[in-house]
C-alpha positions in Angstrom: 99.8 126.5 115.2 102.8 125.9 117.5 105.4 124.0 115.6 107.3 123.4 119.1 104.3 121.2 120.4 106.0 117.8 121.2 103.6 115.7 123.3 105.2 112.1 122.4 108.3 111.5 124.5 109.6 110.4 121.0 108.5 109.9 117.6 109.0 105.9 118.4 106.0 106.2 121.2 103.6 106.6 117.9 104.7 103.2 116.5 104.8 101.8 119.9 100.4 102.6 120.1 100.0 101.2 116.2 101.8 98.0 117.4 99.3 97.7 119.9 96.4 98.8 118.1 97.7 96.4 115.2 99.4 93.5 116.8 101.5 90.7 115.0 99.1 88.3 113.9 99.9 84.7 116.3 102.1 82.4 115.4 104.2 84.3 113.1 108.1 83.9 113.2 108.5 86.3 110.6 106.7 89.0 109.1 103.8 87.6 107.3 103.2 88.2 103.8 99.3 89.1 104.1 97.2 90.7 106.8 93.8 90.1 106.9 91.7 92.9 107.0 89.2 93.7 110.4 86.1 91.5 110.4 83.5 93.9 110.5 81.1 90.9 112.0 82.8 91.2 115.3 80.9 92.7 117.8 82.6 96.3 118.9 83.1 94.6 122.2 85.3 92.3 121.1 87.7 94.5 119.9 90.1 96.0 122.8 89.5 99.9 123.4 92.9 101.0 122.2 92.0 104.9 122.2 90.7 104.5 126.0 94.2 102.9 126.9 96.3 105.0 124.9 99.1 107.2 126.8 97.9 111.0 127.4 100.9 111.8 125.2 99.4 110.0 122.2 96.0 111.0 122.7 97.3 114.6 122.7 99.2 114.0 119.6 96.4 112.8 117.7 94.4 115.6 119.0 97.0 117.7 117.2 97.1 115.9 114.1 93.4 115.2 113.6 93.1 119.0 114.6 95.3 120.6 112.3 95.9 118.2 109.3 93.5 120.2 106.8 93.2 119.9 103.2 94.9 123.6 103.0 97.6 122.7 105.2 98.7 120.0 103.2 98.8 121.9 100.0 101.0 124.6 101.9 103.4 121.8 103.0 103.6 120.3 99.5 104.5 124.1 98.5 107.2 124.4 101.0 109.0 120.9 100.9 107.9 119.1 97.8 110.1 121.4 95.7 113.0 119.1 97.2 114.7 122.8 97.9 116.1 122.5 101.3 119.5 120.3 101.0 121.6 118.4 98.1 122.9 115.4 100.0 123.6 111.4 99.8 121.4 108.7 101.2 123.6 107.7 103.8 124.6 111.1 104.4 120.8 111.8 105.0 120.8 109.4 107.4 123.6 110.1 109.5 121.5 113.9 109.4 118.4 111.6 110.7 121.1 110.8 113.7 121.3 113.8 114.5 117.5 113.9 116.1 118.2 112.7 119.7 115.6 111.4 121.7 117.0 112.5 124.9 114.0 112.1 126.8 113.3 108.6 125.8 114.7 106.3 128.3 113.5 102.8 126.8 116.0 102.9 123.7 119.7 103.8 123.5 119.6 102.8 119.4 120.2 105.6 117.3 117.8 106.5 114.3 120.4 105.0 111.7 120.2 101.9 114.1 116.2 102.2 113.8 116.9 102.3 109.8 119.5 99.1 110.0 116.9 97.0 111.9 113.8 97.1 109.2 116.4 96.6 106.3 118.1 94.0 107.7 115.3 91.7 108.4 113.9 92.2 104.7 117.7 91.7 103.5 117.6 88.7 105.7 114.0 87.2 104.3 115.8 87.6 100.7 113.6 90.3 99.2 114.8 92.4 96.3 117.2 95.0 96.6 114.8 97.4 95.6 112.8 96.1 98.7 116.1 96.4 101.1 116.7 100.3 99.6 112.9 101.2 100.5 113.2 99.4 103.7 116.5 101.3 104.5 115.1 104.6 103.4 111.3 104.6 104.7 111.4 106.6 107.5 114.4 109.4 106.3 111.4 111.8 105.7 111.3 112.2 109.6 114.4 114.6 108.6 111.0 117.1 108.6 111.8 117.4 112.4 115.2 118.9 111.8 113.4 121.3 109.9 111.4 122.5 112.6 108.1 121.0 111.7 106.0 119.6 115.0 105.3 116.0 115.6 101.5 115.7 114.0 103.0 116.9 111.0 105.7 114.2 110.6 104.2 111.6 112.1 101.1 109.7 112.4 98.6 107.3 110.4 98.0 109.0 107.6 94.4 109.4 105.6 93.1 111.5 102.7 92.1 115.0 103.4 89.5 117.0 101.3 86.8 114.1 101.6 84.7 112.4 104.5 86.9 110.7 107.3 86.9 107.0 108.0 85.8 105.5 111.6 88.6 103.2 110.7 90.9 106.4 111.6 92.4 106.1 114.9 90.8 108.7 117.3 88.5 109.9 114.5 86.3 112.0 117.2 89.1 114.2 117.2 88.3 115.3 113.9 85.5 117.1 115.2 88.0 120.4 115.6 89.2 120.2 112.7 88.3 123.1 110.1 87.3 121.1 107.3 85.0 119.0 109.3 82.6 122.1 109.3 82.9 122.0 105.2 80.6 120.2 103.3 82.3 119.2 100.2 84.9 118.1 102.5 82.5 116.1 104.3 81.1 114.2 101.4 82.1 110.8 100.8 84.1 111.4 97.8 85.1 114.7 98.6 86.7 116.6 96.0 87.5 113.3 94.2 85.8 111.2 92.2 85.0 107.3 91.8 87.8 105.4 90.9 90.4 108.3 90.7 93.5 106.6 92.2 95.6 107.5 94.9 98.2 109.4 93.5 95.3 111.8 92.9 94.3 112.0 96.1 95.9 114.1 98.9 97.0 112.5 102.0 97.7 114.1 105.4 101.1 115.6 105.2 104.5 113.6 106.7 107.1 112.2 106.5 105.7 109.4 103.9 104.8 112.0 101.3 108.2 113.7 101.7 109.9 110.8 101.2 108.4 109.3 98.1 108.8 113.0 96.9 112.6 112.5 97.1 112.8 109.1 95.9 110.2 109.5 93.2 113.1 109.8 90.5 115.0 106.5 91.2 112.7 103.6 92.7 110.4 101.1 90.9 106.9 102.0 91.7 106.7 99.2 94.0 109.2 100.3 96.6 107.1 104.0 95.8 104.0 102.8 96.9 105.5 101.2 100.0 107.3 105.0 100.8 103.9 106.5 100.1 101.1 104.8 102.2 103.3 102.7 104.6 101.2 104.6 107.1 97.9 105.0 105.3 96.7 102.0 107.8 92.7 102.6 106.9 93.7 101.6 103.6 95.7 98.7 103.7 94.8 97.2 107.0 90.8 98.3 107.5 90.1 98.0 103.4 88.6 101.7 104.1 88.9 104.3 101.1 88.6 101.1 98.1 86.1 103.9 96.7 88.7 105.9 95.6 91.6 103.3 94.5 92.0 102.6 91.0 93.2 99.1 89.5 97.0 100.4 89.7 96.3 100.8 93.4 94.9 97.6 93.9 97.6 95.5 92.4 100.1 97.7 94.3 98.4 97.0 97.9 100.1 93.4 98.1 103.4 95.5 98.1 102.5 97.8 100.6 101.2 94.8 102.9 104.7 93.1 102.2 106.2 96.2 103.8 104.1 97.0 107.0 105.4 93.8 109.1 109.1 95.0 108.8 108.0 98.6 109.3 105.8 98.2 112.3 107.4 94.8 114.1 111.4 94.6 113.3 112.4 97.2 115.9 114.2 95.5 119.0 116.9 96.7 121.6 119.1 94.6 119.4 122.1 97.1 118.1 122.9 96.3 114.1 126.8 96.8 113.4 126.6 100.1 111.8 130.5 100.2 110.5 129.8 96.6 109.6 127.0 97.4 107.3 127.9 100.6 105.9 130.0 99.3 102.9 126.9 96.7 101.9 124.6 100.0 102.0 126.7 102.1 100.3 126.9 99.6 97.4 123.1 99.4 97.6 122.5 103.0 97.3 125.1 103.6 94.6 122.4 101.0 92.6 119.8 102.8 93.1 120.6 107.0 93.7 123.2 109.2 92.6 125.9 110.3 94.9 124.0 113.5 95.9 119.9 113.8 95.5 117.9 117.0 96.4 115.4 117.1 99.8 
């Protein structure tokens, strides 16, 4: 597997595709608190063929993601990164570290990674959400520092899904799973796979990426609601399509409302309006100190 594979011009290109796949509900002037699941009764021809219209770079990204995100790969990456032995640094320091990830080939935005983080958290803050919610918004994409460790795009971003059980047809570009070695494993293609009915998502291995990594980093510090937002904000088959409900337990179903509450801030708040980092830094340093020690493991 070539860790230099980078079909996307920028990491934001995947998010742009997701905005097209899941457009903001009409008439909303601010992020809605609830989303309706896909109407299963609508005929397929009523839906736009997002896959056919996707850019070649996005299609190639999904081909790589769906080919190489195996159950074994996820276990390997958890052994490599979940030990949090790479660095010790503060949360604001980590945001500045992520800021060194520059998408020189992306002509569509002059905003830094840190400004993108602040766009999300500032929308949450303006809506009067709890301070832990604002903190979660600020750190939710910090797991993308995996790119700075040399990880390929397809192992950092992308909508996530369970591995070790049958793939849902609600996963975007699900046809590309045909090239995944797990598709030839009868156990992994069973409805439950290696899991049990209602086992709970905490017992389900998701495809590896920045969601799981930032969850592992923040797990000792933030409340459960925030941790669900971090860990499952890219799990669109669950929180937007109601797939994999047979694996969830009562806790997951209770926490789903928080993941859905966070999703519009994640998906629809990025713009070309640049937040003033120096003006906002004192507020966020105070916020960070409320939940995190000065240095944490990454």
